[in-house]
Backbone as XML, in Angstrom:
<?xml version="1.0"?>
<chain id="A" units="angstrom">
  <residue number="1" name="UNK">
    <atom name="N" x="11.198" y="4.717" z="-2.090"/>
    <atom name="CA" x="12.229" y="5.321" z="-2.899"/>
    <atom name="C" x="11.621" y="6.048" z="-4.088"/>
  </residue>
  <residue number="2" name="UNK">
    <atom name="N" x="10.519" y="5.533" z="-4.600"/>
    <atom name="CA" x="9.855" y="6.203" z="-5.717"/>
    <atom name="C" x="9.455" y="7.614" z="-5.316"/>
  </residue>
  <residue number="3" name="UNK">
    <atom name="N" x="8.862" y="7.753" z="-4.146"/>
    <atom name="CA" x="8.423" y="9.064" z="-3.677"/>
    <atom name="C" x="9.610" y="10.005" z="-3.531"/>
  </residue>
  <residue number="4" name="UNK">
    <atom name="N" x="10.665" y="9.523" z="-2.919"/>
    <atom name="CA" x="11.833" y="10.370" z="-2.703"/>
    <atom name="C" x="12.494" y="10.782" z="-4.013"/>
  </residue>
  <residue number="5" name="UNK">
    <atom name="N" x="12.579" y="9.871" z="-4.963"/>
    <atom name="CA" x="13.262" y="10.194" z="-6.211"/>
    <atom name="C" x="12.406" y="11.010" z="-7.166"/>
  </residue>
  <residue number="6" name="UNK">
    <atom name="N" x="11.090" y="11.041" z="-6.948"/>
    <atom name="CA" x="10.213" y="11.844" z="-7.799"/>
    <atom name="C" x="10.059" y="13.271" z="-7.281"/>
  </residue>
  <residue number="7" name="UNK">
    <atom name="N" x="10.558" y="13.542" z="-6.100"/>
    <atom name="CA" x="10.424" y="14.853" z="-5.478"/>
    <atom name="C" x="11.638" y="15.706" z="-5.839"/>
  </residue>
  <residue number="8" name="UNK">
    <atom name="N" x="11.417" y="16.792" z="-6.554"/>
    <atom name="CA" x="12.526" y="17.637" z="-7.001"/>
    <atom name="C" x="13.115" y="18.478" z="-5.869"/>
  </residue>
  <residue number="9" name="UNK">
    <atom name="N" x="12.396" y="18.608" z="-4.754"/>
    <atom name="CA" x="12.888" y="19.392" z="-3.615"/>
    <atom name="C" x="13.881" y="18.579" z="-2.787"/>
  </residue>
  <residue number="10" name="UNK">
    <atom name="N" x="13.655" y="17.272" z="-2.725"/>
    <atom name="CA" x="14.526" y="16.392" z="-1.948"/>
    <atom name="C" x="15.616" y="15.866" z="-2.871"/>
  </residue>
  <residue number="11" name="UNK">
    <atom name="N" x="16.848" y="16.227" z="-2.576"/>
    <atom name="CA" x="17.970" y="15.806" z="-3.414"/>
    <atom name="C" x="18.890" y="14.911" z="-2.588"/>
  </residue>
  <residue number="12" name="UNK">
    <atom name="N" x="18.625" y="13.613" z="-2.648"/>
    <atom name="CA" x="19.407" y="12.659" z="-1.880"/>
    <atom name="C" x="20.149" y="11.719" z="-2.814"/>
  </residue>
  <residue number="13" name="UNK">
    <atom name="N" x="21.272" y="11.225" z="-2.342"/>
    <atom name="CA" x="22.034" y="10.257" z="-3.121"/>
    <atom name="C" x="21.383" y="8.885" z="-3.020"/>
  </residue>
  <residue number="14" name="UNK">
    <atom name="N" x="21.786" y="7.992" z="-3.864"/>
    <atom name="CA" x="21.283" y="6.618" z="-3.813"/>
    <atom name="C" x="21.596" y="5.990" z="-2.466"/>
  </residue>
  <residue number="15" name="UNK">
    <atom name="N" x="22.772" y="6.251" z="-1.939"/>
    <atom name="CA" x="23.149" y="5.720" z="-0.624"/>
    <atom name="C" x="22.217" y="6.239" z="0.456"/>
  </residue>
  <residue number="16" name="UNK">
    <atom name="N" x="21.871" y="7.520" z="0.406"/>
    <atom name="CA" x="20.948" y="8.089" z="1.388"/>
    <atom name="C" x="19.555" y="7.467" z="1.261"/>
  </residue>
  <residue number="17" name="UNK">
    <atom name="N" x="19.111" y="7.232" z="0.018"/>
    <atom name="CA" x="17.824" y="6.567" z="-0.190"/>
    <atom name="C" x="17.833" y="5.180" z="0.443"/>
  </residue>
  <residue number="18" name="UNK">
    <atom name="N" x="18.916" y="4.428" z="0.207"/>
    <atom name="CA" x="19.006" y="3.077" z="0.764"/>
    <atom name="C" x="19.106" y="3.108" z="2.285"/>
  </residue>
  <residue number="19" name="UNK">
    <atom name="N" x="19.786" y="4.101" z="2.836"/>
    <atom name="CA" x="19.864" y="4.236" z="4.295"/>
    <atom name="C" x="18.474" y="4.464" z="4.896"/>
  </residue>
  <residue number="20" name="UNK">
    <atom name="N" x="17.679" y="5.311" z="4.259"/>
    <atom name="CA" x="16.311" y="5.579" z="4.724"/>
    <atom name="C" x="15.486" y="4.296" z="4.630"/>
  </residue>
  <residue number="21" name="UNK">
    <atom name="N" x="15.585" y="3.608" z="3.499"/>
    <atom name="CA" x="14.853" y="2.358" z="3.315"/>
    <atom name="C" x="15.225" y="1.338" z="4.392"/>
  </residue>
  <residue number="22" name="UNK">
    <atom name="N" x="16.497" y="1.168" z="4.647"/>
    <atom name="CA" x="16.948" y="0.207" z="5.660"/>
    <atom name="C" x="16.501" y="0.600" z="7.059"/>
  </residue>
  <residue number="23" name="UNK">
    <atom name="N" x="16.455" y="1.891" z="7.354"/>
    <atom name="CA" x="15.968" y="2.345" z="8.663"/>
    <atom name="C" x="14.491" y="1.998" z="8.828"/>
  </residue>
  <residue number="24" name="UNK">
    <atom name="N" x="13.724" y="2.198" z="7.772"/>
    <atom name="CA" x="12.300" y="1.864" z="7.818"/>
    <atom name="C" x="12.120" y="0.356" z="7.969"/>
  </residue>
  <residue number="25" name="UNK">
    <atom name="N" x="12.856" y="-0.408" z="7.198"/>
    <atom name="CA" x="12.712" y="-1.869" z="7.216"/>
    <atom name="C" x="13.077" y="-2.481" z="8.567"/>
  </residue>
  <residue number="26" name="UNK">
    <atom name="N" x="13.927" y="-1.810" z="9.321"/>
    <atom name="CA" x="14.329" y="-2.354" z="10.619"/>
    <atom name="C" x="13.204" y="-2.265" z="11.653"/>
  </residue>
  <residue number="27" name="UNK">
    <atom name="N" x="12.187" y="-1.451" z="11.375"/>
    <atom name="CA" x="11.103" y="-1.230" z="12.340"/>
    <atom name="C" x="9.740" y="-1.748" z="11.899"/>
  </residue>
  <residue number="28" name="UNK">
    <atom name="N" x="9.657" y="-2.448" z="10.775"/>
    <atom name="CA" x="8.351" y="-2.884" z="10.293"/>
    <atom name="C" x="8.366" y="-4.362" z="9.904"/>
  </residue>
  <residue number="29" name="UNK">
    <atom name="N" x="7.192" y="-4.914" z="9.785"/>
    <atom name="CA" x="7.017" y="-6.258" z="9.254"/>
    <atom name="C" x="6.441" y="-6.119" z="7.855"/>
  </residue>
  <residue number="30" name="UNK">
    <atom name="N" x="7.046" y="-6.764" z="6.906"/>
    <atom name="CA" x="6.574" y="-6.691" z="5.525"/>
    <atom name="C" x="5.565" y="-7.808" z="5.294"/>
  </residue>
  <residue number="31" name="UNK">
    <atom name="N" x="4.431" y="-7.462" z="4.741"/>
    <atom name="CA" x="3.401" y="-8.429" z="4.408"/>
    <atom name="C" x="3.514" y="-8.740" z="2.921"/>
  </residue>
  <residue number="32" name="UNK">
    <atom name="N" x="3.638" y="-10.004" z="2.602"/>
    <atom name="CA" x="3.808" y="-10.414" z="1.218"/>
    <atom name="C" x="2.518" y="-11.004" z="0.663"/>
  </residue>
  <residue number="33" name="UNK">
    <atom name="N" x="2.337" y="-10.910" z="-0.654"/>
    <atom name="CA" x="1.199" y="-11.589" z="-1.271"/>
    <atom name="C" x="1.308" y="-13.095" z="-1.025"/>
  </residue>
  <residue number="34" name="UNK">
    <atom name="N" x="0.172" y="-13.745" z="-0.940"/>
    <atom name="CA" x="0.134" y="-15.196" z="-0.776"/>
    <atom name="C" x="-1.131" y="-15.703" z="-1.467"/>
  </residue>
  <residue number="35" name="UNK">
    <atom name="N" x="-1.359" y="-17.014" z="-1.474"/>
    <atom name="CA" x="-2.559" y="-17.521" z="-2.167"/>
    <atom name="C" x="-3.866" y="-16.924" z="-1.641"/>
  </residue>
  <residue number="36" name="UNK">
    <atom name="N" x="-3.936" y="-16.666" z="-0.333"/>
    <atom name="CA" x="-5.154" y="-16.069" z="0.226"/>
    <atom name="C" x="-5.331" y="-14.642" z="-0.279"/>
  </residue>
  <residue number="37" name="UNK">
    <atom name="N" x="-4.239" y="-13.869" z="-0.301"/>
    <atom name="CA" x="-4.358" y="-12.489" z="-0.780"/>
    <atom name="C" x="-4.719" y="-12.456" z="-2.256"/>
  </residue>
  <residue number="38" name="UNK">
    <atom name="N" x="-4.224" y="-13.430" z="-3.023"/>
    <atom name="CA" x="-4.580" y="-13.488" z="-4.447"/>
    <atom name="C" x="-6.074" y="-13.746" z="-4.612"/>
  </residue>
  <residue number="39" name="UNK">
    <atom name="N" x="-6.605" y="-14.634" z="-3.812"/>
    <atom name="CA" x="-8.034" y="-14.913" z="-3.872"/>
    <atom name="C" x="-8.858" y="-13.675" z="-3.497"/>
  </residue>
  <residue number="40" name="UNK">
    <atom name="N" x="-8.449" y="-12.998" z="-2.432"/>
    <atom name="CA" x="-9.142" y="-11.769" z="-2.013"/>
    <atom name="C" x="-9.004" y="-10.695" z="-3.092"/>
  </residue>
  <residue number="41" name="UNK">
    <atom name="N" x="-7.815" y="-10.571" z="-3.667"/>
    <atom name="CA" x="-7.565" y="-9.616" z="-4.748"/>
    <atom name="C" x="-8.543" y="-9.852" z="-5.899"/>
  </residue>
  <residue number="42" name="UNK">
    <atom name="N" x="-8.676" y="-11.108" z="-6.299"/>
    <atom name="CA" x="-9.575" y="-11.423" z="-7.401"/>
    <atom name="C" x="-11.030" y="-11.098" z="-7.050"/>
  </residue>
  <residue number="43" name="UNK">
    <atom name="N" x="-11.429" y="-11.373" z="-5.814"/>
    <atom name="CA" x="-12.790" y="-11.030" z="-5.378"/>
    <atom name="C" x="-13.015" y="-9.521" z="-5.436"/>
  </residue>
  <residue number="44" name="UNK">
    <atom name="N" x="-12.038" y="-8.752" z="-4.941"/>
    <atom name="CA" x="-12.172" y="-7.291" z="-4.935"/>
    <atom name="C" x="-12.167" y="-6.725" z="-6.351"/>
  </residue>
  <residue number="45" name="UNK">
    <atom name="N" x="-11.371" y="-7.321" z="-7.231"/>
    <atom name="CA" x="-11.349" y="-6.878" z="-8.628"/>
    <atom name="C" x="-12.725" y="-7.089" z="-9.256"/>
  </residue>
  <residue number="46" name="UNK">
    <atom name="N" x="-13.301" y="-8.256" z="-9.022"/>
    <atom name="CA" x="-14.641" y="-8.530" z="-9.571"/>
    <atom name="C" x="-15.676" y="-7.573" z="-8.972"/>
  </residue>
  <residue number="47" name="UNK">
    <atom name="N" x="-15.578" y="-7.314" z="-7.682"/>
    <atom name="CA" x="-16.564" y="-6.476" z="-7.004"/>
    <atom name="C" x="-16.469" y="-5.013" z="-7.425"/>
  </residue>
  <residue number="48" name="UNK">
    <atom name="N" x="-15.246" y="-4.469" z="-7.496"/>
    <atom name="CA" x="-15.084" y="-3.028" z="-7.718"/>
    <atom name="C" x="-14.720" y="-2.634" z="-9.147"/>
  </residue>
  <residue number="49" name="UNK">
    <atom name="N" x="-14.285" y="-3.600" z="-9.957"/>
    <atom name="CA" x="-13.916" y="-3.317" z="-11.345"/>
    <atom name="C" x="-12.972" y="-2.112" z="-11.460"/>
  </residue>
  <residue number="50" name="UNK">
    <atom name="N" x="-11.859" y="-2.129" z="-10.725"/>
    <atom name="CA" x="-10.959" y="-0.967" z="-10.736"/>
    <atom name="C" x="-10.215" y="-0.830" z="-12.057"/>
  </residue>
  <residue number="51" name="UNK">
    <atom name="N" x="-9.762" y="0.361" z="-12.311"/>
    <atom name="CA" x="-8.965" y="0.660" z="-13.500"/>
    <atom name="C" x="-7.718" y="1.415" z="-13.073"/>
  </residue>
  <residue number="52" name="UNK">
    <atom name="N" x="-6.661" y="1.268" z="-13.847"/>
    <atom name="CA" x="-5.443" y="2.048" z="-13.644"/>
    <atom name="C" x="-4.798" y="1.842" z="-12.289"/>
  </residue>
  <residue number="53" name="UNK">
    <atom name="N" x="-4.344" y="2.944" z="-11.711"/>
    <atom name="CA" x="-3.583" y="2.892" z="-10.471"/>
    <atom name="C" x="-4.389" y="2.385" z="-9.274"/>
  </residue>
  <residue number="54" name="UNK">
    <atom name="N" x="-5.715" y="2.456" z="-9.357"/>
    <atom name="CA" x="-6.534" y="1.979" z="-8.238"/>
    <atom name="C" x="-6.305" y="0.480" z="-7.994"/>
  </residue>
  <residue number="55" name="UNK">
    <atom name="N" x="-5.886" y="-0.232" z="-9.026"/>
    <atom name="CA" x="-5.593" y="-1.664" z="-8.882"/>
    <atom name="C" x="-4.497" y="-1.880" z="-7.840"/>
  </residue>
  <residue number="56" name="UNK">
    <atom name="N" x="-3.512" y="-0.982" z="-7.756"/>
    <atom name="CA" x="-2.463" y="-1.094" z="-6.728"/>
    <atom name="C" x="-3.077" y="-1.017" z="-5.326"/>
  </residue>
  <residue number="57" name="UNK">
    <atom name="N" x="-4.022" y="-0.116" z="-5.128"/>
    <atom name="CA" x="-4.671" y="0.024" z="-3.825"/>
    <atom name="C" x="-5.485" y="-1.222" z="-3.481"/>
  </residue>
  <residue number="58" name="UNK">
    <atom name="N" x="-6.141" y="-1.788" z="-4.487"/>
    <atom name="CA" x="-6.886" y="-3.032" z="-4.290"/>
    <atom name="C" x="-5.914" y="-4.132" z="-3.850"/>
  </residue>
  <residue number="59" name="UNK">
    <atom name="N" x="-4.753" y="-4.188" z="-4.474"/>
    <atom name="CA" x="-3.769" y="-5.214" z="-4.100"/>
    <atom name="C" x="-3.276" y="-5.009" z="-2.671"/>
  </residue>
  <residue number="60" name="UNK">
    <atom name="N" x="-2.989" y="-3.770" z="-2.300"/>
    <atom name="CA" x="-2.545" y="-3.476" z="-0.932"/>
    <atom name="C" x="-3.614" y="-3.918" z="0.063"/>
  </residue>
  <residue number="61" name="UNK">
    <atom name="N" x="-4.850" y="-3.567" z="-0.211"/>
    <atom name="CA" x="-5.944" y="-3.952" z="0.682"/>
    <atom name="C" x="-6.060" y="-5.469" z="0.766"/>
  </residue>
  <residue number="62" name="UNK">
    <atom name="N" x="-5.937" y="-6.164" z="-0.351"/>
    <atom name="CA" x="-6.078" y="-7.621" z="-0.351"/>
    <atom name="C" x="-4.964" y="-8.290" z="0.450"/>
  </residue>
  <residue number="63" name="UNK">
    <atom name="N" x="-3.768" y="-7.781" z="0.371"/>
    <atom name="CA" x="-2.656" y="-8.343" z="1.147"/>
    <atom name="C" x="-2.901" y="-8.115" z="2.635"/>
  </residue>
  <residue number="64" name="UNK">
    <atom name="N" x="-3.327" y="-6.910" z="2.990"/>
    <atom name="CA" x="-3.636" y="-6.632" z="4.389"/>
    <atom name="C" x="-4.744" y="-7.521" z="4.911"/>
  </residue>
  <residue number="65" name="UNK">
    <atom name="N" x="-5.821" y="-7.645" z="4.147"/>
    <atom name="CA" x="-6.951" y="-8.472" z="4.571"/>
    <atom name="C" x="-6.533" y="-9.928" z="4.755"/>
  </residue>
  <residue number="66" name="UNK">
    <atom name="N" x="-5.675" y="-10.423" z="3.889"/>
    <atom name="CA" x="-5.199" y="-11.806" z="4.003"/>
    <atom name="C" x="-4.397" y="-12.021" z="5.280"/>
  </residue>
  <residue number="67" name="UNK">
    <atom name="N" x="-3.801" y="-10.963" z="5.791"/>
    <atom name="CA" x="-3.008" y="-11.041" z="7.024"/>
    <atom name="C" x="-3.789" y="-10.564" z="8.243"/>
  </residue>
  <residue number="68" name="UNK">
    <atom name="N" x="-5.110" y="-10.369" z="8.082"/>
    <atom name="CA" x="-5.950" y="-9.980" z="9.208"/>
    <atom name="C" x="-5.955" y="-8.491" z="9.514"/>
  </residue>
  <residue number="69" name="UNK">
    <atom name="N" x="-5.462" y="-7.689" z="8.608"/>
    <atom name="CA" x="-5.430" y="-6.240" z="8.807"/>
    <atom name="C" x="-6.646" y="-5.624" z="8.114"/>
  </residue>
  <residue number="70" name="UNK">
    <atom name="N" x="-7.459" y="-4.914" z="8.881"/>
    <atom name="CA" x="-8.672" y="-4.320" z="8.323"/>
    <atom name="C" x="-8.669" y="-2.799" z="8.364"/>
  </residue>
  <residue number="71" name="UNK">
    <atom name="N" x="-7.602" y="-2.199" z="8.900"/>
    <atom name="CA" x="-7.493" y="-0.744" z="8.950"/>
    <atom name="C" x="-6.235" y="-0.322" z="8.204"/>
  </residue>
  <residue number="72" name="UNK">
    <atom name="N" x="-6.385" y="0.667" z="7.332"/>
    <atom name="CA" x="-5.258" y="1.189" z="6.554"/>
    <atom name="C" x="-5.082" y="2.659" z="6.906"/>
  </residue>
  <residue number="73" name="UNK">
    <atom name="N" x="-3.866" y="3.039" z="7.283"/>
    <atom name="CA" x="-3.525" y="4.435" z="7.537"/>
    <atom name="C" x="-2.803" y="4.958" z="6.301"/>
  </residue>
  <residue number="74" name="UNK">
    <atom name="N" x="-3.339" y="6.037" z="5.708"/>
    <atom name="CA" x="-2.799" y="6.534" z="4.449"/>
    <atom name="C" x="-3.161" y="7.995" z="4.235"/>
  </residue>
  <residue number="75" name="UNK">
    <atom name="N" x="-2.416" y="8.655" z="3.369"/>
    <atom name="CA" x="-2.810" y="9.978" z="2.895"/>
    <atom name="C" x="-3.727" y="9.839" z="1.682"/>
  </residue>
  <residue number="76" name="UNK">
    <atom name="N" x="-3.737" y="8.654" z="1.091"/>
    <atom name="CA" x="-4.527" y="8.365" z="-0.100"/>
    <atom name="C" x="-5.904" y="7.854" z="0.315"/>
  </residue>
  <residue number="77" name="UNK">
    <atom name="N" x="-6.644" y="8.674" z="1.030"/>
    <atom name="CA" x="-7.920" y="8.263" z="1.607"/>
    <atom name="C" x="-8.956" y="7.959" z="0.528"/>
  </residue>
  <residue number="78" name="UNK">
    <atom name="N" x="-9.048" y="8.778" z="-0.500"/>
    <atom name="CA" x="-10.111" y="8.647" z="-1.505"/>
    <atom name="C" x="-10.186" y="7.256" z="-2.120"/>
  </residue>
  <residue number="79" name="UNK">
    <atom name="N" x="-9.060" y="6.724" z="-2.578"/>
    <atom name="CA" x="-9.080" y="5.423" z="-3.242"/>
    <atom name="C" x="-9.401" y="4.291" z="-2.277"/>
  </residue>
  <residue number="80" name="UNK">
    <atom name="N" x="-8.862" y="4.352" z="-1.065"/>
    <atom name="CA" x="-9.103" y="3.275" z="-0.112"/>
    <atom name="C" x="-10.507" y="3.338" z="0.478"/>
  </residue>
  <residue number="81" name="UNK">
    <atom name="N" x="-11.106" y="4.518" z="0.554"/>
    <atom name="CA" x="-12.474" y="4.628" z="1.075"/>
    <atom name="C" x="-13.472" y="3.875" z="0.200"/>
  </residue>
  <residue number="82" name="UNK">
    <atom name="N" x="-13.132" y="3.712" z="-1.043"/>
    <atom name="CA" x="-14.025" y="2.992" z="-1.964"/>
    <atom name="C" x="-14.027" y="1.490" z="-1.695"/>
  </residue>
  <residue number="83" name="UNK">
    <atom name="N" x="-13.047" y="1.011" z="-0.924"/>
    <atom name="CA" x="-12.952" y="-0.415" z="-0.604"/>
    <atom name="C" x="-13.633" y="-0.622" z="0.745"/>
  </residue>
  <residue number="84" name="UNK">
    <atom name="N" x="-14.837" y="-1.100" z="0.731"/>
    <atom name="CA" x="-15.663" y="-1.202" z="1.941"/>
    <atom name="C" x="-15.160" y="-2.237" z="2.939"/>
  </residue>
  <residue number="85" name="UNK">
    <atom name="N" x="-14.285" y="-3.127" z="2.520"/>
    <atom name="CA" x="-13.777" y="-4.184" z="3.393"/>
    <atom name="C" x="-12.724" y="-3.681" z="4.384"/>
  </residue>
  <residue number="86" name="UNK">
    <atom name="N" x="-12.243" y="-2.454" z="4.189"/>
    <atom name="CA" x="-11.228" y="-1.893" z="5.084"/>
    <atom name="C" x="-11.685" y="-0.557" z="5.666"/>
  </residue>
  <residue number="87" name="UNK">
    <atom name="N" x="-11.190" y="-0.264" z="6.848"/>
    <atom name="CA" x="-11.394" y="1.051" z="7.463"/>
    <atom name="C" x="-10.170" y="1.891" z="7.092"/>
  </residue>
  <residue number="88" name="UNK">
    <atom name="N" x="-10.404" y="3.157" z="6.788"/>
    <atom name="CA" x="-9.311" y="4.038" z="6.370"/>
    <atom name="C" x="-9.122" y="5.136" z="7.396"/>
  </residue>
  <residue number="89" name="UNK">
    <atom name="N" x="-7.868" y="5.356" z="7.759"/>
    <atom name="CA" x="-7.522" y="6.457" z="8.667"/>
    <atom name="C" x="-6.523" y="7.357" z="7.955"/>
  </residue>
  <residue number="90" name="UNK">
    <atom name="N" x="-6.802" y="8.649" z="7.992"/>
    <atom name="CA" x="-5.900" y="9.628" z="7.375"/>
    <atom name="C" x="-4.665" y="9.815" z="8.227"/>
  </residue>
  <residue number="91" name="UNK">
    <atom name="N" x="-3.525" y="9.834" z="7.578"/>
    <atom name="CA" x="-2.275" y="10.172" z="8.259"/>
    <atom name="C" x="-1.748" y="11.446" z="7.614"/>
  </residue>
  <residue number="92" name="UNK">
    <atom name="N" x="-1.537" y="12.423" z="8.412"/>
    <atom name="CA" x="-1.106" y="13.708" z="7.872"/>
    <atom name="C" x="0.280" y="14.090" z="8.242"/>
  </residue>
</chain>
């Protein structure tokens, strides 16, 4: 929703945003932080010493790693490539 609401070209109502969100949620499994991901997060923070928004990417990677996911598909290749514990695939 952040992406959609920050885009001045896309003018959707709140209801339309929620409809899109619900459509996406019906087809995916959400991975939540857990004690293992917190431990991995702390290890990655110590290893990479991230600053600013890169910390969000470190958290995403740590949650994935805790759930056995080692490949991330993203348009944000640069930040994730710096995390050697995951493989990054560009999605265009």
